[in-house]
N, C-alpha and C positions, 0 to 999 in steps of 0.2 A: 741431354736429362737435367733440366733446371727445375731448384723447387724453391723457394720464398720463406723464408722465418724471420720472424715477430715474435716478439715477448715484451713482458712486463705491460700488458693497455690496459689495466686499471680502472674498465668498465663500471660504471658506476662511481665515479667518485666527482662530484662538483668542487674544485676546489674556491677559496673563500667563498662555498656557501654559493655559487651564481654559474646558472644553468646553462651560461654558455661557455663554461669550460667541461661541464661536464657532457655537451655537446660535440666540443673538441675532441673528446676526446673516439665518440662515432664517424666523425668524422676522419676522423687520423686510420681506425681500420676502416671506413671503409674504404680509402687511396688505395691502400696497401689491398686490399681484394682486390680493387679494380686493374693494379697493377698485376696480380695476377694472373686474374683472367685477358692482359694482354698479351703478357709475356705469353703464353700458353703452359706454363711452368707445371711440374707435375704434382705438386700437389704443396700448401701449405706448410709449416712448421711453428708451434707456437710453443714457446718457451715456458710459462707457467708468469702463475699470476695472470690469468683473462679476468678475473674479476676483483673488486680492490676490496671486499669483503663475501668470507666465505656464505653471510647469506644475502645474497644481493638483493633490488628489489623490481619491480616487473620492467620499468624501462630497458635496464642491460640487456637482461633476459632477452628480451623480444630483438633491440635487436639485434645480439649476435646470431640467433636463429632468423633473420635477414640474410646477415650477409653470411652466415656458412650453406643454407641453398640456394643463394649464389653462385658460390664455388660446385655445390652436388652438382645444379642443372646444368653446369660447363665440366663434369666429368673427372673437379679436383678434389683431392681427397682433404682432410683437414687430419695433422695427426698432434696431437696435444699434449701434455705435461701439466702435472699440478703443482703452485708456488705458495708460499706461507700465508698468504693470504688468500688462496681457494680452499687452503686446510681451518676449517675451524676448533680450537684446542678442545671444546666438546666434541665427543665422539658421535658425527653424522656423516651419511655418505654426503665428499663432493660433490657443487648442485653442478661441476661442469660436468662430469658424469651424465646428467640426463641430458647430453646431444650425441654421447654414445647409443647408449640405448634404442634414441627414436635415430638412430645411422645417419647423422650428417655430422659424425664426429668421432675419429678413434684415439682411445689413451692408450701411448707407447709404453705404458709397464704394466708387463704383461708377461709370464712361464715363455710363449716363444714367441720372437718379433718381428713382427710387422714386416707383410714381404708385398710390396710391389710394382709386379714387373722386374727390373734387374737392380731397383733399391729394395734396402734394409733399410725396418728401423728401428733401433731401442731406444729406451729414455727411462729413467729417474724420479718422483717426484721431487719435494726441497728435504731433504733431511736433517732436523734440529742437532746442534750442537751435541747432543751424549748420543744419539743416531751413526754419527760418523764413520765411527770404525765398522758398524751393518754395513750403511755403503760403501768404504773401500772396496768391502769384502765381495760384494753384488757387481760394485766397478770390476773385480777381478773375473769372476766366473762369467758376465759380459765378454771380459775379450776371451776366455776357453769358449764361448757359447759360440764366439764370431769366429773366431779361426779356421772354424766348417764350411762358414757363410760364403757361398756365389755372391755375387754383384759387389756395386755401392751399399757402403755402410755407416751411416747417421749415428750419431751417438747424442740425445735429447735431455740436458740434463738442468734444472734450475738449481745452482748453487753457484756459490762466487768463490772464483780461485782467490789463495792467499797473493799469489802474484800483478794479479790485477787493481785488487785490492787491501795493504796490509794491517789493515782494521779491520771491514767487513767479511775479509775472507776467511773461510776455515779449511777449507782444503787445496791440497797440492796439482799442480799439473801430472806430477808423478805419479796423483793414483789414476789417475783417466784410462781407460784398453787406452793399447798400440796400437789396435789394427782399424780401426776408423778412417774413413775416406773424411769425417766432415764433422765436426762438434756445432749441435748447436743451442746455444746456451745459453740463460736468462739468468735475471734476480738484480745484475747492476743496470741503475738508471743510463750509462752514460755507452758509449760504442768504445768497444775496446777490444781488439784484436790479437792474434799471435800463432807465430808456429815454432811449435816446441820440439828441439832434437828428438825423436823415438815417437814422435804422434804420428798417425796417417798422414793429419791433414790439418788446415786449419781452426784454427779456436775463436769460436765469436760472440760476442754480447753484442747484439744490436741495437740495445740500449730500449727506453721504453721510448711506446710508440707519439709519448707527448711530455711537457715537461710536469712531471703529477707533484713536487714543489718548488715553492720557489727562488729553495736554496740551491746555488751554484758551485759551492766552494769545491764539493767534489768532480767535478763536471768538467774541468782545464777548462777551452778556453769554447767547449763543440755542447755547452750541455745543453745550450736553447735549439740544434741544430737534431730535428729526427729522424727516424730513415727506419729501412730492414734494409734486408738481404738478400741480391739475386745472389742465387750458388748453381754453379755449372757441375755437374759430374760427368758433361761429356769425355773429358780428357784424361789423362794417366789420374792429373794432384784436382784436385778441389780447387775453384778460381769461384772466389767471394765478392762480391761489386757489393758496396755501401750506399745508398740511395735514398737521398732526403725528401722528405715528405714535404709537399708543397701549400700545405692544409694546413700547416702549425703557425697558431697565432704567437705574433710579433713576442719579443719578449728584451729587454731591457733593463742593467743596471749601471745604473751612473755615479761617481764622483761628482764634487760638485763644490765650487766656493759659491757662499751666500751673497757675493757681491759678482759673480758673473753669472748668478741663476736666469736671471729675465734673456740673457743672451739665448743660454742654453733653450731654455724655453721657445724663443718663437724659431729654433733650429728644429727642437722634438716637431712643433708642429707643423713644419713644413714635411717633414721623413712621418708624420705621421696619417697626411694627408693622402700619401702614397699607398699606405695599405692595406689590403681586404679588408681586414681585420682590427679591430681596436686591439692595442698594445693592452698590454701591462707591462705597469715598468716602476722601477725603483730606482729614487732618491737619494743619496746623501748628501748631507745641503753641510758643510764645515764653515764655523767662519763667530765672529765674536758679536754679540748685540741679537742674536737672530730669535723677533718676536713674531709667536704663533700667523695672529694674527694677519701681518704684513707680510708671510710665507703662502699662508691661505690667497692671499688676496695676485700674489705673484702664479698662485699654480694652479686659479682656478678655472683655465681653461683649458692647457691639458689636463686636466679631472675631467675636462668633460670631453675630449678625445680619446681620454686612456676605458678600457672596461675596466681599471683599476690600476691604479694609483699610490704608493707605498713610500711616505715620505718618513727619512730618518734625520733630523735635524741635530747635530753633531755640534755642545756649545766648546768653542775653542779655551784649555787653561781646564775643562773637565775631563780628566780620566775616562776615557773609551775601552769599555769591558774588554769588547772584541774590536779588533783592527779589523776585522770579517766574518758575514757568518759563521756560529761553530757549525759544525758538525756534531749535535747535541750524541750520536749515536759514538763515534766512536771520543768525546770525551768521555764518555758516560766509563766505556770501555776501558781510559786512558785510567783514568782513575781510580776505577776497582782495580787496575794489576797491583797501582802502588800498593793501594790498599792490601792486597790478600797477596800479594809478594809471586804472580805469575801472569803471563795473560789466559794459560791454558782454564787456571781457577778463576781466572775473571766469565772467559765465554761460557762459564757451567754457570756461574753464579748468573748473570745480564741477560743470553741470550736464553736462557734452557728454562733457572729454576727461579728465575721472579716475574716470568708471567704464571707460570702454575700458583706460584703461589698469589699474585695476586687476583685471581677467581678461585682463592682460597680453595688451591687442590691443595692442603700441604701432606697428604698422606699417598699421592700419588708424586709430590717432590717429593716426599723423602725413603720412595723405595727407586725413583731412579739415583737419586743422588748415592746410595746403597749398592746398587748396579753395578755402577760405576765403581765404586773404594773396592768394591769387589774383584771388577775387572784388570784394576791400579789406574787407573785413564786419572783417578780425583783422591785426592785426599782429604783429612781431613782439617 
């Protein structure tokens, strides 16, 4: 009994407004689907953020339709939950539910878990900070519901755990129901997995199927390695093997001294010649007397050989604001916590209230804040 677990495909996103980058996302999804067919898995589980926008264009809609048809033709079910990119803040039905209506997919958030032979699948959409108490209650109820069910049980959840990311995480692993054999997680864009004492199986984030942002700062050394999990549930304990995608476009982030730039460019040009796709390269060039015209002249061949080349000249003697690309979300939360006096208040303000206020929905923001104050989870 095998399943394939993917997440955060963000279909429709065109990084740097390049059509090639949008196409890369479809190719990554296609490779994962091909693996599901080749490995004869029972089902594919998508843990949210299927699309990059809650109102995707025609191309991502059609490309996903084509891949789901391939799976259905071979008897492979497709289960999914919704991420924050799939859900519009203005009320309307998420587009991804269309595929359930036409019989190509199954949405996991429902009253009764899906049963597929010996496989039992239950899941929940992404919950905002103000909804965490509701989510925790629903997870406790899921544990009670699953207690009497026979078979291999899989929980699907688009939510970042605090143990996986100290800034973006909103939920503790202690809130997860204990009696599931595998926890198919989504939201993180890098791979992360762990077995927690008391939980019935591994908690796994496969990461995004492609590089969604140029920022590698949160992605350890594996941010540019993308892939999926093949999960074997046939034994007593689930085993999850992460498989790296072959189609991922190469990306490099390099620091170089200005006087050594020509040597690095020659080396990169030789390396690029071995790639199946033109790479994305970011260079931080450090030194004194860096002239833009001379810099561009030295990089012209590399720029021609790259899909996208980003160059950051760092003149010595001029203070550098950041030694590495900042994580804007984490920095915003940190500063808000300093100002407001607590991390909980910062999350409420930045992650929940600010998006509503930005859309001019002051009444809804006020109502939500008062409800949290009444529950004792927020203070004025």
